[in-house]
N, C-alpha and C positions, 0 to 999 in steps of 0.2 A: 595589373595582370594577376598577381598572387591573390588579391582580394577576390577576383572573379573565379579563379580556380578553387579557392577555399570554399566559397559558397556552393560552387558546382559539386565539389566532393561531398559536402554536407547533404545536399539535396539528393544526390544519387544514392548515398548510403541509406538514407531514411526511406527513399523510394523502394530500395531493395528489401528493407525490413518490413515496410507496410505491405508490400505485395508478396512477401515471403519467397522471393525469387532466389535470395541468398540467405543462408543461415545468419542470424543476428550477430553472432560472435565473429564470423568471417567478415561480415560487412563493416563492422566498426573497426576491427583490427586492420583490414585492408585500407580503410579510409585513413586511419591514423598513420600507417606506414607510408602511404602515398604523400600525405602531408609532410612527413619526415624527409622523404626523398626530394620533395619540391623546396625544402628549406623553410617551410612555414613553422615547423618546430624542430629543435635539434635534440640530440640524444640526452644532453644534460637536462633539458626541460622535461623530456619524457620521464626520465628517472625521478626527477624532482616531483612530478605530478603523481606518479605511482606511489612514491614514498609518502606523500601527503594524504593519500587515500588508503594507506595500508590498514588503518583501524577498521574501516568499513569492510574491506576484503577479508581480513582475518576473523572479524566478528561473524561474517556470513559463513565462513568455512566451519567455525565452531558450531553454529546453529544447524548447519546442513548435516553435520555428523550426528548430532543429537536427534534431530527429526528423523533422519534415515533409520536410526536404530529403533526409535519409538514406533515408527510405521511398521516395523517387522513384527511387532507384538499383536497387531490386529486390533488395537484399542480404539482406533477411529471407527471402524466398522461395528465393533461391539457396542460402542456408545450410541451409534445411529440406530441400531436395532432396539436397544434399551429405550431410546426416546420414542420410537414408534409404539412400543408396548405400553409405555406410560400414557401416551395420548389415545391409545385404543383405536388407531386408524382414523382419527379425526383430522381432516385436511388442514384446517386452520391451526390447530395445536401443533400438528406435525411441522408446518411451515415455520411457526414461531420458534419452536425448540431447535430445529435444524439450523435456523438462521443464527440463533444465539450461540449455539455450539460453534458454528463456522466462524462467526465474528470474534468470539473469545479466543479460539485457537489461533486465528490470524493475527490477533493482537500480540501474542507472545511467541508464536512460531512463524516459520516461513509460510506466507499466505499462498504461495504457488503450490507448495507441497500439500497444504491443507485442502485446497480446492481440488487438487488432483485426486486426493483420497475420498473426499466427500461427494463430489459431483456424480461419479458412477453409482454410489450408494443411494443418493436421492432419486436417481433415475430408476434404479431397481425397485425402490420402495413405491414410487409413483406408479410404475407399471403394474406392480402387484395389486395396487389399489384401483387399477383401471382408470388412472387419471392422466391428464396431459402433463408430461414431465417438464415442459418448457418453463412455466412460472416457478417451479421449484428450483430448477437449475439456475435460472437467472437471479432469483432471490439469493441463492447461495453465493453466486459469483459477486453480486453487489454487496452482500454481507461481508464477504472476504475483503473486498476493496475498502469498505467502510471500517471494518474491524482493524485492518492494517494501519489505519490512520490514528488509532488510539494510543499507540506507544512508539517510542524511538525505534524499536526493533521489529515492528509489525510489517513494515514495507521498506524496500530499498530507498524510496524517495525520502522517507523520514530519516534514514541513516545519512543521506546526503545533506539534507537540511540541518540535521543535528550537528554534523561534522563542520559544515561551512558556517553555521550561525553560532557555534559553540553553545548548543542548547543541551541540557542534561535530560536524562531519562525521566526524572520527576517532573520537570517543566512540561515535557510532552504529555505526561500522564494527567497533569492538572489542566492543560489547555486544549488538547485535542480529544481526550476521552469524553468530555461532556458533549462535544459536537457529534461524536460517534454514536452516543445514545440517542440523541435527537434524530440523526440521519437514519438510524436503524428503525426507529419508531415510524418515521415517514414511509420508509420502504415497505414495511409490513402492512401499514394502513392502506397504501395505494394498491398493493398486490391483492389484499383481501377484497377490496371493492371492485377491482377490475378483473380478477381471475378466480379467486378461491371461493367467494361467496356462493357461486352457483354449483360448486362441486359437491357431489353426493357419493358416499361409499356404502354399498350394500352390506348388511350385517354379516352375510356369509364370508365376504372378503375380509372383513375386520377379524373374524374368527380365525381365518388362515394366518393373518399377520401375528396374532397372539400365540400361534404355535411355533413360531421361529425360535430356535435355540441360539442365544447369543454367546453362551459360555464356550461353545466349541470354537468360536472365532479367535479367542485368545490363545495364541500359539506358544507364547513364552512368558509365563507369569513372573519368573525370576528376573528377566530382563525388564519387564514392565515395572516392577518395584524399584529396580535400580534407576531406571529412566525417570520415574516420577520424583525420586529423591534428588537426583542430580539436577533435573530441570527446575525443580522448586528452588534449589540452592542458587542456580544461575540467575533466575528471575529476582530472587532476594538480593543477590549481588548487584544486579542492574539498578535496583531501587536504592540501594545503600552506597552506590558508587561515589556519590558526592562526599561521603564520610570516609570510606575506606580508600578511595582514590587509587584503585588498582588498574582502572581502564576497562572499558567494555570488551575490547578484543581479548585481553588476558582472561577475563572472567568467562567469556564464551568458549575460548579455546581450552581453558582448564576443564570446563564441564564436558566438552566433546571428547578430549583426549582421555580423561579419567573414565568416562563411560565406555569408550572403545577399549581401554586397557582391561576393564572389568569383564568384558565379553570374551577376552582371550582370543581374539581373532587376529589374523595377519593384517598388518598395516595396509598392505596392498588392497585388501578387500574393503577396509574401512574408507580409505581415501578414494576408492572408485565410486563411492556414493556421493562425493562432493560434485556439485554441478559446475565443473570447470568451464563449460561453455558460457555459463552465466557470468562467471568471474572475468573471463577474457572479454566478454561483451562490455562489461563495465570498464575494464582497463582501456580498451579501444575508444570507448565513449569519452572517458576522462581526457585522454590525449587529444581527441578531436576538439573537445571543448576548449582545451588549452590553445589549440591552433586557431580557433575562432576568436579567442581572446587576444592572441598575438596580432591578428589582422585588424583589431580595433572595432569589430562588429558589436561585441558586448558593451563596450563603452558607448558606442553610438546609440544602441537601444536604451541604455541607462540614461543618457543625455536627453533623449526624446521623451522619456517618461517624466524627467524633471521639467522639461520644457512644457509638456502638455499639462502638467499639474500646476505650473506657475507657482511652485513653492507650497502648494496646498497638500498637506499630509493625507487628508482623506482621499483626494483624487489620485494621488500617487499609489495609495493602497488599493483603490478600486482598479487602477490600471494593471497592477501586478496580479490581482485576482482574476480579472477578465482575460488578460493575455495568457496567463499560465493555464487557465481552464481550456482555452482554445488550443494552445500549443500542445497540451497534454492529449487532447482528443485526436490530434493529428500525428504527433511524433512519439507519443507515449510518455508516461509520467516520469520515468527515470531520466530520459533525455531532457525533459522540461525542467525537472528539479536541478539537474546539473547545470543547465544553461542559465536559468533564472537566479540560481545562487550567486553566480558571478555578476549578474545584472544588479541584484539587490546590493551587493557590496559597493557598486559604483554609485548607487542612489543614496545609501545611508548617510554619508558625510553631509549632505545638504539638509538633512532633517534631524540630526542628532540633538540640536538645541530646541527643536520644536515639540517632539513627542518621543515616546518609547519606540524605538525603531524595531524592536522585536516583533512588533505587529506585522511588519513586512514578511517575516518568516512564517508567522501563522497564516497570513494571507496566501503565501506560496503553498503551504501545507494543504490548506483547504482547496485551493485551486487545482493542485496536482491530484489530490485524492478524489475529489468530486468530479473533476474533469476526466479522470480515468474511467469513470462509469458511463461516460457518454457514448464511446464507440468501442468496437471490438478490439481495436489496437491501442486503446488507451492505457492498458497495463499488461504486464506479462501474465498476470493472473487470468485476465480475460482470454488471452490467446490459448493458454493451457486448458482452460475450462471448455472452450469451444471445441478444441481438438479431442479432449477426453469425452465430451458429450457426444460427439459424432461417432466415436468408437463404440459408445454404449447405446447408439441408436437414436439419438436426439440431435438432429442437425439444426444449427443456429447460423443464419447468414448475417451479413453486415447490417442490412436495413432492419431486420427483426431485432437485432441487438440494440441498434440506435434508437428505435422507437420506444423500447422499454427503458433503456438506461438514461437517455436524455431527459425523459419525463421525470424520473426520480431525482436527478441532479437539480433540476430547476425547482421542483417542489421543496427540496431540502433547503435551498437558499431562501425561498419565500417564508418558510416557517421560522427559520433562524431570524429573519427580519422581524417577525412578530414577537419572538422571544426578547430580542434586544429592545424593541419598542416598549414592551411592558416593563422590562427591567429598568429602563431609563426613568420610569415614574415610581416603581415600587422596588424598594431595596430588599431583595431576598437575602437570607443569611448566608447562602452558599455561593452566590455570585454577586460581587459588588456591582454597582451601577457602572455603565459604560464610561462615564466621565470621571470615575473615581481616580484619585491620585495615588491610590494604594500601590505600593511597590511589591506586594506579595505575588506569588505565582498565580493565585486565584484571580488577581486583578488582570492578568494577561488573558484569562478566559473571556472576560467581558469585552476586552479590546478586540480580541480575535473574532468574537461573535459580531461585534459592531462592524468589522470589515465585511463579513459575509452579508450583513443586512443591506449594505449599499450595492452589492453586486447586481441585484435585480432592480435597483432603482437609482442609477447613477445621476 
């Protein structure tokens, strides 16, 4: 009886999230509390679950404070206009530079905030050039999804995977950043041939763009300097955390609180910028996942993966990648990462003596991030971008997003397959062959790419 009720609660909650009938934070919190009242989880388990995820929550709070203060300086819009002037109104160059800016910011900042700031700017610039803003917006959205995959802090899914898999910032940088570069190259190539190649901008319009004054957009240069210094220190701290061992949450919060203190603003105003609804969404989600785990559903799925793979490491990896991609496109990458992290933990013991089981975590990372580009509800970034675009006059519906995003995701996997195929015959200096026994971080890259190569050809 409890099993049926638990599954029903899970399905109803995500139906509400997908259809936006109920705010995501309310949906997951209500789902978690209903599970508690039904006895699926108890108070001790709830507190234990939240305690085990505090590093993620506190890290997010610190980064949210930093990003909120940085956004007040107008530096994102300033940079966008500078880019347009550099490319002199050329659509292709504009697309490339905006994508690189978006992907880079998303790798080290909150990708939701990045796309919220960049999407309206790209629409404005496209309209001034008399161009269809849709390919520019979609390219930025997918660039944000892809860029968030590059580092541990780029996307909430990476934080979950890093926390559950005990994976460091540097390991993510070595293993997922190369895939990010490949994926971004595929994205830009496809968009060029399908959308941008036919676009032409009259010289008169290019002249108008060159007259835009970007310096007026920078509203607080003192805060900008402080923000750059502290953000740089935080990122260096993330990279060196393996050596200083202070913890990502401590480093993030230190940067956020120090920057807030330097602004001499009231704490009430600073903490108002924290996206508490996002944090409570995660808390509710984590508790619901604990409830599903208590019901034995996660162990059941894990056992099925082991059964289907018949002890074959490659098949097990393929299954994780396939299922996580599909689940992400339906339930969102955060829910998928939280659920599959538990599944992977049930699968790992059967393969520890066969191969490096960290490959499972890279498979989940790629499946979650690439799967998040398939549908409009695949990630919080997509939802925010669609909403922001609609307000700026560029409406994107579900099917329009699906046709664009799914095409990119599939092509990404095909090209990765080609890279691994070539790499298996030619040993490049920066990526060891897929079969290499190297235990270095770079060895994980090849293994992770190998997992991707099988996705399109199981």
